C-alpha positions in Angstrom: 169.5 -170.5 47.3 173.2 -170.4 47.9 175.4 -168.1 45.8 178.9 -169.2 45.0 181.8 -167.3 43.6 183.4 -168.8 40.5 186.5 -170.7 41.6 187.7 -174.3 41.4 186.4 -176.4 44.3 188.3 -179.5 45.3 187.0 -180.4 48.8 184.2 -179.6 51.3 186.3 -176.9 53.0 186.9 -175.1 49.7 183.2 -175.4 48.9 182.2 -173.9 52.3 184.5 -170.9 51.7 182.6 -170.2 48.5 179.1 -170.1 50.0 177.6 -166.7 50.6 174.5 -167.8 52.3 175.4 -167.7 56.0 172.7 -170.1 57.1 173.9 -172.8 54.7 177.5 -172.1 55.6 176.8 -172.7 59.3 175.1 -176.0 58.5 178.0 -177.1 56.2 180.5 -176.2 59.0 178.5 -178.3 61.4 178.5 -181.2 59.0 182.2 -180.8 58.4 182.8 -180.9 62.2 180.7 -184.0 62.6 182.5 -185.8 59.8 185.9 -184.9 61.4 185.0 -186.4 64.7 186.6 -189.7 65.7 183.3 -191.3 66.6 181.0 -190.3 63.7 177.3 -190.6 64.4 175.1 -191.2 61.5 172.0 -189.7 63.2 173.7 -186.3 63.6 175.0 -186.3 60.0 171.6 -187.4 58.7 169.8 -184.6 60.6 172.2 -181.9 59.3 171.9 -183.3 55.7 168.1 -183.2 56.0 168.1 -179.5 57.1 170.5 -178.7 54.2 168.2 -180.4 51.8 165.2 -178.5 53.2 167.0 -175.2 52.9 168.6 -175.8 49.4 168.5 -179.2 47.8 171.0 -178.0 45.2 173.7 -177.6 47.9 173.1 -181.2 49.0 173.6 -182.4 45.4 176.8 -180.4 45.2 178.4 -181.7 48.4 177.6 -185.4 48.0 180.8 -186.0 46.0 182.9 -184.4 48.8 181.2 -186.8 51.3 182.0 -189.9 49.3 185.7 -189.2 48.9 
C-alpha cells in the first residue's frame, strides 16, 4: 500500500511527489508521461492503470479525479 505525506494535492504531479512507494511512483510517472504525449494510446494507459490497480487499488481510486480533469 502506498504511504502518503499529509499535504494538499491538486494534480497528478503533486500526488506523485507524495507517494513513498517507489514501485507505485514509477508506474505513476509512466502514466503521466503517456498522458502528456501528443498521440495518447489507450492501450498503454490501460496497461499501466491495470498494473497500478493490481499493486494498490486505493491508488487507482485516488488518481482517477486527476485523469478526468
